[in-house]
VOGU-3710 file (C-alpha; in Angstrom, 3 decimals, decimal comma):
1> myfkanqpiv> 65,231/101,890/99,878  64,883/105,290/101,472  62,621/108,240/101,403  62,983/111,971/100,641  61,321/114,483/102,935  59,306/117,176/101,000  59,428/119,649/103,861  61,287/120,038/107,193  60,256/117,257/109,625  60,472/117,508/113,359
11> lasqsprrne> 60,272/114,596/115,802  58,509/115,886/119,041  59,968/113,176/121,254  63,294/112,763/123,169  62,943/108,878/122,877  66,229/107,560/121,347  64,121/104,571/120,167  61,676/106,632/118,256  64,725/108,585/116,889  66,329/105,366/115,682
21> llqmlgfdfq> 63,100/104,045/114,076  62,465/107,218/112,158  66,053/107,302/110,910  65,228/104,004/109,139  63,285/106,141/106,471  66,480/107,806/105,422  65,603/111,569/105,514  67,083/114,252/107,951  64,917/115,554/110,721  65,070/117,599/113,809
31> vipskkeepk> 64,405/116,498/117,323  62,558/118,861/119,480  61,016/117,298/122,576  57,757/118,697/123,979  58,089/120,420/127,307  54,441/120,092/128,093  53,326/118,180/131,134  51,335/115,076/130,260  47,826/114,776/131,556  46,872/112,160/134,172
41> pgdfenaldy> 45,375/108,840/133,051  42,538/109,232/135,649  41,167/112,152/133,579  40,140/109,817/130,677  37,573/107,087/130,201  40,081/104,636/128,668  43,647/104,031/127,679  43,238/104,877/123,975  41,694/108,242/124,824  44,533/108,916/127,116
51> vvncakvkta> 47,363/107,839/124,715  45,839/109,804/121,923  45,453/112,939/123,922  49,119/112,641/124,991  50,243/112,364/121,387  48,185/115,418/120,385  49,454/117,483/123,316  53,144/116,769/122,443  52,645/117,477/118,837  50,774/120,770/119,325
61> dvadnlaeed> 53,191/121,980/121,961  56,197/121,674/119,427  54,104/122,673/116,322  52,728/125,910/117,848  56,249/127,029/118,816  58,165/126,409/115,611  59,410/129,215/113,562  59,191/127,104/110,264  55,540/127,301/109,292  55,914/124,592/106,711
71> alvigadtvv> 57,469/122,026/109,045  55,710/118,813/109,703  55,688/117,628/113,313  55,530/113,983/114,430  54,390/113,333/118,008  53,831/109,918/119,661  53,048/108,359/123,006  53,033/104,648/124,132  51,285/103,051/126,976  51,125/99,441/128,345
81> vcdgeillkp> 47,710/98,300/129,406  46,942/95,259/131,649  43,380/94,553/132,780  42,358/97,989/131,774  45,200/99,565/133,965  47,580/101,929/132,329  51,181/101,175/133,231  53,375/104,276/132,758  56,993/104,591/133,388  57,732/103,361/136,893
91> edkkqamdyl> 58,593/105,925/139,543  60,876/103,670/141,642  61,991/100,060/141,892  58,993/98,986/143,899  56,626/100,155/141,219  58,774/98,620/138,463  58,631/95,246/140,324  54,867/95,576/140,773  54,379/96,185/137,141  56,477/93,080/136,268
101> hklsdrshev> 54,686/90,869/138,608  51,384/92,007/137,107  52,604/91,274/133,581  54,103/87,927/134,493  52,608/84,878/132,700  49,785/86,808/130,982  49,035/89,009/127,965  48,740/92,769/127,820  48,343/95,467/125,154  50,886/98,143/124,030
111> itavnvragd> 49,109/101,068/122,407  50,938/103,787/120,474  49,198/106,876/119,268  50,772/108,870/116,586  49,917/112,596/115,623  51,291/114,316/112,493  50,717/117,951/112,060  51,552/120,167/109,013  50,018/123,581/109,284  46,240/122,991/109,494
121> deilfhette> 46,537/119,374/108,292  46,571/116,522/110,638  47,099/112,723/110,765  46,083/110,836/113,773  46,243/106,982/114,172  47,012/104,340/116,723  48,460/100,769/116,684  47,858/98,101/119,255  50,100/95,018/119,805  49,344/92,165/122,217
131> vtffdladnw> 52,414/90,907/124,138  52,455/87,814/126,248  55,141/87,312/129,022  56,512/84,100/130,362  56,138/83,318/134,116  58,794/85,570/135,497  60,848/84,192/138,351  61,446/86,665/141,266  65,141/86,562/140,960  64,763/87,620/137,234
141> ieaytnsddp> 62,552/90,625/138,137  64,950/91,550/141,069  68,022/91,586/138,715  66,215/93,409/136,010  64,842/96,272/138,265  68,370/96,586/139,754  69,451/97,865/136,292  68,634/101,263/134,830  66,702/99,795/131,916  62,978/99,698/133,231
151> ydkagaygiq> 62,838/103,326/134,387  62,273/105,076/131,191  60,002/102,748/129,643  56,167/102,306/129,903  55,344/99,218/131,733  58,880/98,867/133,134  60,296/97,018/130,120  61,830/97,487/126,633  61,214/94,723/124,251  64,342/95,747/122,358
161> tlsalfvkei> 66,602/95,263/125,400  67,405/92,457/127,776  63,837/92,252/128,923  63,061/90,677/125,518  63,846/87,590/127,301  60,607/88,008/129,239  58,502/87,879/125,957  56,784/84,614/125,166  54,709/85,791/122,177  53,781/88,920/120,357
171> kgdynnvvgl> 50,768/89,520/118,026  51,114/92,672/115,915  53,731/95,250/115,105  57,003/94,633/116,971  58,076/98,216/116,415  54,902/99,648/118,004  56,107/97,956/121,163  59,418/99,618/120,737  57,647/103,016/120,609  56,732/103,874/116,876
181> piahlarkla> 54,775/101,876/114,318  57,144/102,936/111,639  55,734/100,894/108,858  52,214/102,424/109,468  53,768/105,954/109,828  55,727/105,596/106,495  52,601/104,736/104,551  50,600/107,493/106,127  53,461/110,028/105,333  53,860/108,679/101,743
191> dagyitlsgs> 50,075/108,726/100,960  49,721/112,199/102,194  52,686/113,293/99,893  54,959/114,454/102,840  57,765/111,861/101,884  58,720/110,342/98,515  60,227/107,068/97,832  63,655/107,028/96,356  65,765/104,208/94,988  63,175/102,857/92,479
201> rvec> 62,465/103,451/88,769  58,974/101,966/89,092  56,172/104,544/88,876  53,197/103,879/91,307
//
């Protein structure tokens, strides 16, 4: 099962995890990360407004500078939210440890906003997943934050890496926590006619 892209597709993200998830659909695409500085969370009323704005900023930055006018650009942004506080990528070990102590033995939300632009047409949606952590021992947090893993990930953890050992329960889309709700995205792209399913003789 794979899809054929009906026009050039660009992923406006340097995230290797989003790259790998988009590759699942089977078509070729370019990776052109946005160079636009992200806004500050404090400028927005809530986490959803913030993450949606970040996704739109990334997508617009890449789309507005493309030579290919018919290209479709996919931008996304992911945040971790605990008690209404947005936990971005940690700046240092202390902040990473603070984040993990905050997430320990409780539930939090992971929100990913996805923005798709093709010329004047736009698709915008978001996915929310609830993640619950075990009670994390101090030595586990210390050992994990001594690695490189927490520092390029919102909330200071990646569910697809060793910090999966922190996760007690997940409600919702696992891939959303990784960084891209690929099942939701595939359906949006197919419904809009941007990609076509191959490998089936069944007409839908």
